[in-house]
DOMAR-344664 format. One record per residue: residue number from 0; residue in one letter; z negated, y, x of N, C-alpha, C in turn. Coordinates in nm, 4 decimals, padded with zeros to 6 digits. Atoms other than C-alpha are relative to their C-alpha. Example, Ala and Ser with C-alpha at 12.3 -4.5 7.8 and 13.67 -1.06 7.14 Angstrom:
BEGIN
- 0,A,00.0000,-00.1190,00.0890,-00.7800,-00.4500,01.2300,00.0000,00.1200,00.0900
- 1,S,00.0060,-00.1190,-00.0820,-00.7140,-00.1060,01.3670,-00.0730,00.1090,-00.0770
This chain:
BEGIN
- 0,M,00.1016,00.0048,-00.1027,-02.9406,06.5612,-03.1306,00.0688,-00.0086,00.1359
- 1,K,-00.0559,-00.0026,-00.1349,-02.8588,06.6363,-02.7685,-00.0767,-00.0978,00.0870
- 2,I,00.0636,00.0969,-00.0879,-02.9233,06.3550,-02.5240,00.0043,00.0544,00.1415
- 3,P,00.0007,-00.0530,-00.1360,-03.0337,06.4766,-02.1827,00.0603,-00.1016,00.0971
- 4,Y,-00.0593,00.0846,-00.1025,-02.8434,06.3423,-01.8821,-00.0963,-00.0039,00.1174
- 5,V,00.0918,00.0169,-00.1118,-03.0709,06.2044,-01.6148,00.0794,-00.0607,00.1151
- 6,L,-00.0698,00.0482,-00.1181,-02.9226,06.1613,-01.2694,-00.0960,-00.0837,00.0820
- 7,T,00.0844,00.0896,-00.0776,-03.0736,05.8615,-01.1002,00.0424,00.0048,00.1462
- 8,A,-00.0324,00.0041,-00.1426,-03.0778,05.8026,-00.7260,00.1308,-00.0750,00.0227
- 9,S,-00.1247,00.0741,-00.0183,-02.8010,05.5448,-00.7574,00.1185,00.0782,-00.0543
- 10,G,-00.1068,-00.0847,00.0532,-02.5950,05.7839,-00.9719,00.0356,00.1102,00.0976
- 11,A,-00.0247,-00.1052,-00.0995,-02.6343,06.0597,-00.7123,00.0749,-00.0575,00.1199
- 12,A,-00.0685,00.0631,-00.1135,-02.5301,05.8205,-00.4374,00.1451,-00.0293,-00.0351
- 13,A,-00.1376,00.0281,00.0420,-02.2220,05.7179,-00.6359,00.0829,00.1276,-00.0033
- 14,L,-00.0721,-00.1267,00.0013,-02.1231,06.0820,-00.6879,00.0349,00.0445,00.1408
- 15,M,-00.0253,-00.0401,-00.1389,-02.1582,06.1521,-00.3167,00.1067,-00.0889,00.0629
- 16,L,-00.0916,00.0948,-00.0611,-01.9662,05.8402,-00.2217,00.1396,00.0075,-00.0591
- 17,F,-00.1292,00.0093,00.0662,-01.6862,05.8638,-00.4760,00.0572,00.1332,-00.0442
- 18,G,-00.0756,-00.1211,00.0098,-01.6093,06.2273,-00.4846,-00.0302,00.1041,-00.1018
- 19,A,00.0249,-00.1182,00.0814,-01.7831,06.4720,-00.7075,00.0102,00.1184,00.0936
- 20,G,-00.0203,-00.1142,-00.0881,-01.6435,06.7744,-00.5312,00.0360,-00.0400,00.1420
- 21,A,-00.0338,00.0453,-00.1345,-01.5251,06.5684,-00.2344,00.1190,00.0774,00.0545
- 22,A,-00.1113,-00.0687,-00.0661,-01.2905,06.7272,00.0168,00.1277,-00.0815,-00.0170
- 23,Y,-00.1293,00.0654,00.0134,-00.9210,06.6486,-00.0141,00.0271,-00.0877,00.1207
- 24,A,-00.0387,00.0909,-00.1076,-00.8166,06.3475,00.1902,00.1459,-00.0363,-00.0226
- 25,G,-00.1426,00.0235,00.0143,-00.4415,06.3367,00.2370,00.0449,-00.1198,00.0798
- 26,P,-00.0561,00.1137,-00.0724,-00.2116,06.0920,00.4073,-00.0346,00.0051,00.1488
- 27,S,00.0326,00.0106,-00.1420,-00.2650,05.9712,00.7625,00.1194,-00.0539,00.0780
- 28,G,-00.1066,00.0457,-00.0883,00.0045,05.9465,01.0295,00.1350,-00.0179,-00.0669
- 29,V,-00.1274,00.0120,00.0709,00.2973,05.9981,00.7909,00.1065,00.0881,00.0652
- 30,P,-00.1068,-00.0805,-00.0602,00.6385,06.1347,00.8944,-00.0068,00.1466,-00.0429
- 31,F,00.0003,-00.1448,00.0241,00.6639,06.5132,00.9203,00.1272,00.0587,00.0590
- 32,K,-00.1170,-00.0737,-00.0479,00.9753,06.7300,00.9497,-00.0114,00.1436,-00.0461
- 33,S,-00.0014,-00.1414,00.0353,01.0114,07.1053,00.9534,00.1180,00.0653,00.0702
- 34,A,-00.1098,-00.0764,-00.0594,01.3036,07.3398,01.0140,-00.0053,00.1407,-00.0561
- 35,G,00.0034,-00.1383,00.0446,01.3192,07.7147,01.0012,00.0952,00.0871,00.0785
- 36,S,-00.0808,-00.0998,-00.0690,01.5234,08.0179,01.0929,-00.0539,00.1369,-00.0360
- 37,G,00.0514,-00.1342,00.0222,01.4366,08.3814,01.1284,00.0452,00.0954,00.1076
- 38,T,-00.0310,-00.1005,-00.1017,01.4293,08.6764,01.3627,-00.1044,-00.0060,00.1100
- 39,E,00.0860,00.0039,-00.1175,01.2808,08.7052,01.7090,-00.0147,00.1399,00.0577
- 40,T,00.0305,-00.1307,-00.0557,01.1135,09.0109,01.8588,-00.0789,-00.0171,00.1290
- 41,S,00.0762,00.0032,-00.1243,00.9920,09.0657,02.2157,-00.1301,00.0765,-00.0186
- 42,L,00.1295,-00.0668,00.0008,00.6228,09.1503,02.2416,-00.0362,00.0514,00.1392
- 43,S,00.0243,-00.0357,-00.1397,00.6561,09.2244,02.6155,00.0850,00.1193,00.0416
- 44,A,-00.0733,-00.1135,-00.0557,00.7696,09.5224,02.8175,00.1216,-00.0482,00.0785
- 45,P,-00.1142,00.0364,-00.0845,01.1081,09.5217,02.9933,-00.0482,-00.0355,00.1410
- 46,G,00.0394,00.0455,-00.1332,01.0832,09.3412,03.3283,-00.1113,-00.1025,-00.0019
- 47,C,00.1109,00.0949,00.0115,00.8221,09.0974,03.1963,00.0254,-00.1291,00.0777
- 48,Q,-00.0306,00.1238,-00.0711,01.0043,08.8087,03.3654,-00.0419,00.0048,00.1466
- 49,F,00.0393,-00.0148,-00.1401,00.8932,08.9478,03.7024,-00.1502,00.0135,00.0177
- 50,T,00.1451,-00.0170,-00.0077,00.5209,08.9710,03.6189,-00.0711,-00.1123,-00.0750
- 51,P,00.0784,00.0967,00.0764,00.2538,08.7216,03.5177,-00.0554,00.0692,-00.1243
- 52,P,-00.0225,00.1423,00.0253,00.2036,08.5895,03.2569,00.1403,-00.0325,-00.0463
- 53,G,-00.1361,00.0259,00.0446,00.5709,08.6262,03.1697,00.0339,00.0790,-00.1240
- 54,C,-00.0500,-00.0694,00.1191,00.7469,08.7226,02.8483,-00.0455,-00.0705,-00.1272
- 55,T,00.0439,00.0546,00.1280,00.6144,08.6746,02.4959,00.0927,00.0483,-00.1095
- 56,V,-00.0849,-00.0327,00.1152,00.8349,08.6612,02.1875,-00.0667,-00.0515,-00.1263
- 57,Q,00.0497,00.0440,00.1302,00.7458,08.6336,01.8211,00.1183,-00.0241,-00.0914
- 58,S,-00.1044,00.0350,00.0957,00.9627,08.4633,01.5616,-00.0625,-00.0080,-00.1383
- 59,N,00.0443,00.0037,00.1390,00.9196,08.5140,01.1862,00.1187,-00.0361,-00.0873
- 60,G,-00.1092,00.0389,00.0872,01.1249,08.3510,00.9147,-00.0459,-00.0894,-00.1119
- 61,T,00.0259,00.0913,00.1104,01.1450,08.0882,00.6441,00.0226,-00.1426,00.0473
- 62,A,-00.0076,00.1408,-00.0387,01.0827,07.7163,00.6912,-00.0025,-00.0887,-00.1226
- 63,T,00.0126,00.1060,00.0990,01.1277,07.4050,00.4833,-00.0615,-00.1189,00.0722
- 64,S,00.0763,00.1032,-00.0693,00.8763,07.1361,00.5728,-00.0470,-00.1073,-00.0972
- 65,S,00.0570,00.1061,00.0818,00.7754,06.7970,00.4402,-00.1495,00.0263,-00.0149
- 66,H,00.1402,-00.0194,00.0358,00.4309,06.8141,00.2735,-00.0372,00.1461,-00.0258
- 67,L,00.0285,-00.1417,00.0216,00.4545,07.1976,00.2560,00.0986,00.0674,-00.0940
- 68,G,-00.1033,-00.0673,00.0771,00.7798,07.2837,00.0779,00.0584,00.1152,00.0809
- 69,S,-00.0589,-00.1161,-00.0673,00.9454,07.6183,00.1581,-00.0972,00.1161,00.0015
- 70,G,00.0872,-00.1167,-00.0132,00.7593,07.9207,00.2845,00.0213,00.0662,00.1342
- 71,P,-00.0167,-00.0725,-00.1256,00.7234,08.1661,00.5699,-00.0621,-00.0730,00.1195
- 72,Y,00.0629,00.0458,-00.1230,00.6500,08.0798,00.9306,-00.0064,00.1176,00.0969
- 73,S,00.0109,-00.0968,-00.1085,00.5410,08.2834,01.2300,-00.0403,-00.0764,00.1250
- 74,S,00.0363,00.0658,-00.1257,00.5311,08.1686,01.5926,00.0088,00.0991,00.1151
- 75,T,00.0030,-00.0813,-00.1211,00.4556,08.3242,01.9278,00.0126,-00.0937,00.1195
- 76,L,-00.0260,00.0841,-00.1157,00.5828,08.1785,02.2560,00.0011,00.0869,00.1251
- 77,T,00.0023,-00.0707,-00.1285,00.5092,08.2925,02.6121,00.0705,-00.0861,00.1042
- 78,V,-00.0797,00.0690,-00.1016,00.7575,08.1969,02.8857,-00.0445,00.0490,00.1372
- 79,D,00.0475,-00.0340,-00.1345,00.6281,08.1862,03.2457,00.1172,-00.0043,00.0979
- 80,W,-00.1193,-00.0059,-00.0847,00.9425,08.2965,03.4299,-00.0328,-00.0052,00.1485
- 81,A,00.0386,00.0105,-00.1422,00.7460,08.3060,03.7604,00.0141,-00.1444,00.0500
- 82,L,-00.0128,00.1417,-00.0362,00.7729,07.9233,03.7549,00.1393,-00.0550,-00.0308
- 83,A,-00.1353,00.0395,00.0391,01.1455,07.9173,03.6715,00.0699,-00.0850,00.1059
- 84,T,-00.0875,00.0803,-00.0842,01.3898,07.6645,03.8119,00.1427,00.0180,-00.0514
- 85,S,-00.1402,-00.0161,00.0376,01.7692,07.6619,03.8035,00.0355,-00.0882,-00.1196
- 86,N,-00.0524,00.0817,00.1106,01.9422,07.5455,03.4852,00.1308,-00.0688,00.0396
- 87,G,-00.1226,00.0613,-00.0488,02.2418,07.4374,03.6961,00.1266,00.0724,-00.0422
- 88,A,-00.1179,-00.0731,00.0483,02.4719,07.6953,03.5328,-00.0116,00.1496,00.0291
- 89,G,00.0155,-00.1409,-00.0360,02.3632,08.0208,03.6992,-00.1145,00.0704,-00.0716
- 90,G,00.1159,-00.0560,00.0702,02.0577,08.0733,03.4786,-00.1255,-00.0761,00.0366
- 91,Y,00.1299,00.0579,-00.0329,01.6988,07.9533,03.4663,-00.0647,-00.0683,-00.1197
- 92,C,00.0889,00.0648,00.0960,01.4519,07.7291,03.2834,-00.1427,00.0267,00.0441
- 93,A,00.1397,-00.0285,-00.0346,01.0780,07.7976,03.2676,-00.0929,-00.0618,-00.1036
- 94,P,00.0967,00.0544,00.0959,00.7653,07.6484,03.1111,-00.0404,00.1060,-00.1030
- 95,A,00.0385,-00.0904,00.1087,00.6567,07.7973,02.7788,-00.1050,-00.0668,-00.0877
- 96,S,00.0992,00.0525,00.0940,00.3661,07.7591,02.5390,-00.0331,00.1076,-00.1018
- 97,G,00.0341,-00.0965,00.1034,00.2469,07.9180,02.2197,-00.0643,-00.0649,-00.1195
- 98,F,00.0639,00.0458,00.1224,00.1207,07.8794,01.8674,00.0788,00.0528,-00.1186
- 99,G,-00.0696,-00.0437,00.1193,00.2484,07.9130,01.5152,-00.0724,-00.0427,-00.1258
- 100,T,00.0549,00.0332,00.1313,00.1644,07.8932,01.1474,00.1142,-00.0143,-00.0992
- 101,I,-00.0953,00.0223,00.1087,00.3716,07.7466,00.8653,-00.0793,00.0116,-00.1293
- 102,T,00.0690,-00.0183,00.1281,00.2732,07.8543,00.5139,00.0677,-00.0840,-00.1076
- 103,A,-00.0500,00.0860,00.1068,00.3097,07.6043,00.2297,00.0350,00.0826,-00.1227
- 104,A,-00.0411,-00.0664,00.1232,00.4605,07.6920,-00.1054,-00.1205,00.0486,-00.0813
- 105,N,00.1190,-00.0395,00.0758,00.1067,07.7100,-00.2522,-00.0924,00.0941,00.0770
- 106,G,00.0804,-00.0919,-00.0798,-00.0293,07.9343,00.0270,-00.0868,-00.0656,00.1058
- 107,D,00.0733,00.0683,-00.1067,-00.2073,07.6674,00.2350,00.0778,00.0179,00.1302
- 108,T,-00.0685,-00.0177,-00.1282,-00.1305,07.7017,00.6071,-00.0228,-00.1191,00.0922
- 109,L,00.0062,00.1023,-00.1037,-00.0610,07.4568,00.8889,00.0140,00.0707,00.1336
- 110,D,-00.0010,-00.0614,-00.1335,-00.1479,07.5742,01.2417,00.0491,-00.1016,00.1021
- 111,Q,-00.0560,00.0865,-00.1033,00.0310,07.4366,01.5463,-00.0034,00.0691,00.1360
- 112,T,-00.0260,-00.0493,-00.1348,00.0524,07.4739,01.9224,00.1303,-00.0638,00.0471
- 113,D,-00.1265,00.0481,-00.0558,00.3772,07.4309,02.1176,-00.0064,00.0063,00.1514
- 114,S,-00.0089,00.0001,-00.1451,00.4449,07.3430,02.4802,00.1325,-00.0632,00.0388
- 115,G,-00.1283,00.0563,-00.0413,00.7749,07.2853,02.6571,00.0713,00.0867,00.0997
- 116,T,-00.0838,-00.0713,-00.0950,01.0632,07.4445,02.8429,00.1018,00.0861,-00.0734
- 117,V,-00.1044,-00.0903,00.0479,01.2807,07.7463,02.7643,00.1078,00.0062,00.1069
- 118,C,-00.1119,-00.0108,-00.0939,01.6271,07.7507,02.9240,00.1004,00.1032,-00.0491
- 119,E,-00.1129,-00.0861,00.0324,01.8901,08.0202,02.9359,00.1220,-00.0898,-00.0174
- 120,V,-00.1245,00.0747,00.0183,02.2250,07.8921,02.8091,00.1039,00.0686,00.0874
- 121,G,-00.0960,-00.0605,-00.0929,02.4628,07.9542,03.0984,-00.0689,00.0910,00.0997
- 122,Q,00.0476,-00.0931,-00.1027,02.4198,08.2409,03.3434,-00.0991,00.1014,-00.0564
- 123,T,00.0917,-00.1079,00.0342,02.1420,08.4973,03.3425,00.0797,00.1254,-00.0323
- 124,G,-00.0673,-00.1234,00.0378,02.2470,08.8183,03.1716,-00.0591,00.0578,-00.1266
- 125,A,00.0452,-00.0632,00.1247,02.1984,09.0497,02.8777,00.0429,-00.0845,-00.1201
- 126,N,-00.0290,00.0706,00.1254,02.1860,08.8880,02.5318,00.0385,-00.1466,00.0198
- 127,V,-00.0254,00.1412,-00.0281,02.1839,08.5349,02.6743,-00.0780,-00.0856,-00.1006
- 128,P,00.0734,00.0924,00.0869,02.0961,08.2595,02.4233,-00.0981,-00.0846,00.0809
- 129,H,00.1007,00.0858,-00.0622,01.7951,08.0395,02.4992,-00.0218,-00.1232,-00.0864
- 130,T,00.0405,00.1205,00.0717,01.6959,07.6846,02.4060,-00.1466,-00.0271,00.0311
- 131,F,00.1376,00.0439,-00.0216,01.3438,07.5452,02.3680,-00.0067,-00.1478,-00.0341
- 132,T,00.0211,00.1427,00.0217,01.2596,07.1765,02.4034,-00.1436,-00.0312,00.0390
- 133,G,00.1385,00.0293,-00.0322,00.9028,07.0518,02.3833,-00.0688,-00.0835,-00.1049
- 134,T,00.0826,00.0728,00.0952,00.6208,06.9147,02.1754,-00.0824,00.0985,-00.0813
- 135,F,00.0911,-00.0772,00.0824,00.4089,07.0468,01.8910,-00.1206,-00.0858,-00.0340
- 136,T,00.1228,00.0668,00.0421,00.0524,06.9599,01.7914,-00.0552,00.0728,-00.1212
- 137,N,00.0646,-00.0582,00.1176,-00.0941,07.0180,01.4452,-00.1482,00.0170,00.0310
- 138,T,00.1375,-00.0311,-00.0413,-00.4328,07.1862,01.4959,-00.0902,00.0442,-00.1151
- 139,G,00.0815,-00.0411,00.1141,-00.5658,07.2434,01.1434,00.0758,00.0981,-00.0857
- 140,G,-00.0606,-00.0975,00.0885,-00.5030,07.5219,00.8993,-00.0966,00.0385,-00.1097
- 141,T,00.0836,-00.0340,00.1146,-00.6294,07.6174,00.5548,00.0350,-00.0922,-00.1164
- 142,G,-00.0248,00.0843,00.1167,-00.6562,07.4401,00.2199,00.0071,-00.1460,00.0388
- 143,R,-00.0090,00.1443,-00.0265,-00.5424,07.0794,00.2325,00.0340,-00.0318,00.1451
- 144,F,-00.0331,00.0229,-00.1412,-00.4353,07.1254,00.5982,-00.1130,00.0411,00.0956
- 145,A,00.1123,-00.0470,-00.0827,-00.7791,07.2391,00.7225,-00.0314,-00.0956,00.1146
- 146,T,00.0293,00.0980,-00.1053,-00.8194,06.9163,00.9227,00.1276,-00.0663,00.0523
- 147,A,-00.1271,00.0612,-00.0394,-00.4512,06.8527,00.9967,00.0038,-00.0348,00.1479
- 148,S,-00.0229,00.0430,-00.1380,-00.3619,06.6607,01.3110,00.1373,-00.0658,00.0049
- 149,G,-00.1314,00.0604,-00.0199,-00.0571,06.4868,01.4531,00.0861,00.0896,00.0861
- 150,G,-00.0912,-00.0790,-00.0814,00.2456,06.6223,01.6308,00.1297,-00.0735,00.0220
- 151,G,-00.1284,00.0614,-00.0288,00.5838,06.5390,01.7739,00.0882,00.0880,00.0853
- 152,A,-00.0995,-00.0722,-00.0802,00.9016,06.6854,01.9203,00.0468,00.1249,-00.0731
- 153,V,-00.0526,-00.1247,00.0564,01.0266,07.0411,01.8677,00.1152,00.0480,00.0870
- 154,T,-00.1115,-00.0648,-00.0681,01.3586,07.2012,01.9582,00.0299,00.1290,-00.0738
- 155,G,-00.0368,-00.1258,00.0646,01.4922,07.5455,01.8871,00.0648,00.0925,00.0994
- 156,G,-00.0570,-00.0976,-00.0906,01.6187,07.8620,02.0405,00.0324,00.1294,-00.0698
- 157,D,-00.0461,-00.1276,00.0546,01.7688,08.2024,01.9901,00.1435,00.0232,00.0448
- 158,D,-00.1401,-00.0258,-00.0303,02.1207,08.3415,01.9946,00.0209,00.1166,00.0965
- 159,G,-00.0100,-00.1135,-00.0912,02.0439,08.6297,02.2330,00.0101,00.1335,-00.0711
- 160,F,-00.0129,-00.1234,00.0781,02.0748,08.8839,01.9505,-00.1084,00.0132,-00.1064
- 161,G,00.1131,-00.0148,00.0898,01.7411,08.8376,01.7721,-00.0102,-00.1009,-00.1118
- 162,N,00.0076,00.1049,00.1016,01.8099,08.5316,01.5551,-00.0542,-00.1273,00.0633
- 163,S,00.0642,00.1184,-00.0572,01.5970,08.2204,01.6080,-00.0018,-00.1147,-00.1004
- 164,N,00.0099,00.1184,00.0840,01.5602,07.8667,01.4752,-00.0863,-00.1038,00.0694
- 165,Y,00.0740,00.1126,-00.0576,01.3492,07.5544,01.5228,00.0140,-00.1216,-00.0909
- 166,Q,00.0034,00.1268,00.0720,01.3358,07.1879,01.4189,-00.1136,-00.0827,00.0589
- 167,E,00.1098,00.0860,-00.0432,01.0314,06.9575,01.4337,00.0124,-00.1363,-00.0675
- 168,T,00.0065,00.1338,00.0533,01.0054,06.5823,01.3890,-00.1213,-00.0682,00.0617
- 169,G,00.1194,00.0657,-00.0516,00.6775,06.3938,01.4178,-00.0810,-00.0614,-00.1111
- 170,T,00.0914,00.0545,00.1004,00.3726,06.2888,01.2185,-00.1052,00.1040,-00.0356
- 171,I,00.1092,-00.0857,00.0435,00.0952,06.4563,01.0235,-00.1051,-00.0840,-00.0720
- 172,S,00.1128,00.0542,00.0749,-00.2477,06.3541,00.8971,-00.0768,00.1190,-00.0539
- 173,Y,00.0809,-00.1082,00.0579,-00.4492,06.5715,00.6597,-00.0818,-00.0502,-00.1169
């Protein structure tokens, strides 16, 4: 004999409160680290440093990140060379901002924004390496990172020949 299951009001409330199909709630304010390397491509026309809004580059590669494992990353950064100041070595530093996505080993994504300063290493010239120092903010994503927040410090750069890298240290909640 089959016994019918009757859902009472208190049973329904318990299911809602304790998670029948509840959204994933991950850790809050825990340490986060990420490091990646890849290739960098200019998305701007030659001479972009002389026109607003500046020069935009895209970096694509592989990252290893706490809470995500290893997977691809993609970031875009725009440097406003119109606001450049001397780096003290014959080159320049300028404000930069952008956004990026880190993909977890399972396909979930973490979206971020970046803001900071790009500096030429040494004198201005062809194939000059650059450094980036700034902050990142986690702005959501997909899967378990849909509501991600937190942030911290980011550093990175390029070698002047199309190779790029970054390192992040901060916190994440998801």
